[in-house]
C-alpha positions, 0 to 999 in steps of 0.5 A: 716822815709825814706824807701828804694825806690822801684826798679822802683823809682831807674830809671832815673827821666828824660824821656830819657837818654842823648846820647851826652855829655854836653859841658861846659866851653870848656870841654866835660862832660860825659852824665852820670855825669849829668843824674839824678837818684832818691836818695837812702839810702845806709845804716843807715844815709848814703844816695846817692844824686848824679847823675848817675855817680858823687857821692854825699853823705848825712850823716844825724843826728838830729843836722844837716848833712854833704855832701861829694862831690857835682859834676860838677857845673851843678849838684847843683840843682839835688843834692839839689832836691835829698836832699829834695826828701829824706825829708831833708832840704838843710839848715840843711847841716852844713859841705861840704867835698870833696874827691878830688878838681877837677871840677867834685867833687867840682864844686857845692861847691860854690852854695850849700854852699850859699844855705845851709850856710854850712862850707867847710872843705878841706885838705890843699893840695886842699884848694888853688884849691877850693878857686881858682876855680881850678887855680893852678892844677898840670894837669888841665887848665882853661877849667876845672875851676869851681866857687870858694868856700871859705874854712872855715877850714882845714882837717888834717890827722887823724882828725875827723869831727863831726856834732851831732852823725856823726863822719867822720875821714879823711885819707889823700891820695894825688896823684890824687890831692895834698889833696885827702882825704879818709873818714871813719865812722861807720854806723849802719844797720837796725839790729843795727850792726856796719859796717865800711864805706869808702868813697875812695879818688881817686887813678886813674892817669888822662891822661897826668899826669907826675909821674916822675920828675914832677916839678909841683908836685915833690912828686907825685909818693911817694904820690900815693904809700902812698895813696895805703898803707893807703887805703889797711890798712883801714877796708872796709865793706861799699865801696863807691867812688866819681864815682858811677860806681866804687862801682857799685852803680846802681846794689847795689841800685837795689838789696837793693830795691829788698829785699837784703837790707843793705847787698847789700852794704856790699862789702869788696871784691869789696873794695879791688879789686877796690884799687888793680885795681887802684894800678896795673894801677898806676904801669903800668903808672909809668913803661911807662917812664922807658920802653921808656927810656930803648928803647933809 
């Protein structure tokens, strides 16, 4: 049985942190996207197997596992080794999911699909991006492409993905990408109590995104607004996200290892605050073109 890692074990496995960003495929990757950290148990059958800031989550069962997000292409080995470090077999991963089809979250889908034999399931809006390696993204160009992965099935709004005792429900929250998906599940803590876990789909607005009269994505404003409505309505106790910094993973993991246990990751206030911050930033970005027009 896996036990929580000690606080010491939560430090980076690399001897020193990299100070300079990694340069790959003509783009700059923040150093903390590829910095390795020891994997840790979030709660129950949810484990963090990503890097310092790019989340990858392993949800386990006796019948096989589900992996949510795989990080940039450079993270494939780190994610696989983290899964093994926890005592699990990569080949027992049955399904690979994503919260959003950008290079920093699906870049290793192809490699890990090949290694595990897992099926890749994606929302219809993101399926062309995953299969095309980022080709056709409404914002990002060729420098943000990634190895394409065959999509084995389409995730539908309200649909449930099951493996053994795992049951993840999909909530489509497009905007950040056309198929951004928020995932929810019930997880049991060490005392056997149920908690609602939410893997938030991103609602941030990337620099350069056109929110009004976007010919490549006419429904983008409406989709963002809908995404906020959906996320705000979800019961959210165990708050998780595609970037570890968004849900303060490092501090929570350290607190859990220091004795706080499962309670470290019960954070409904943090979940609500993260959604509200993102919505405020979206509304501010949305107001910019209108303000500029008013000056003329």
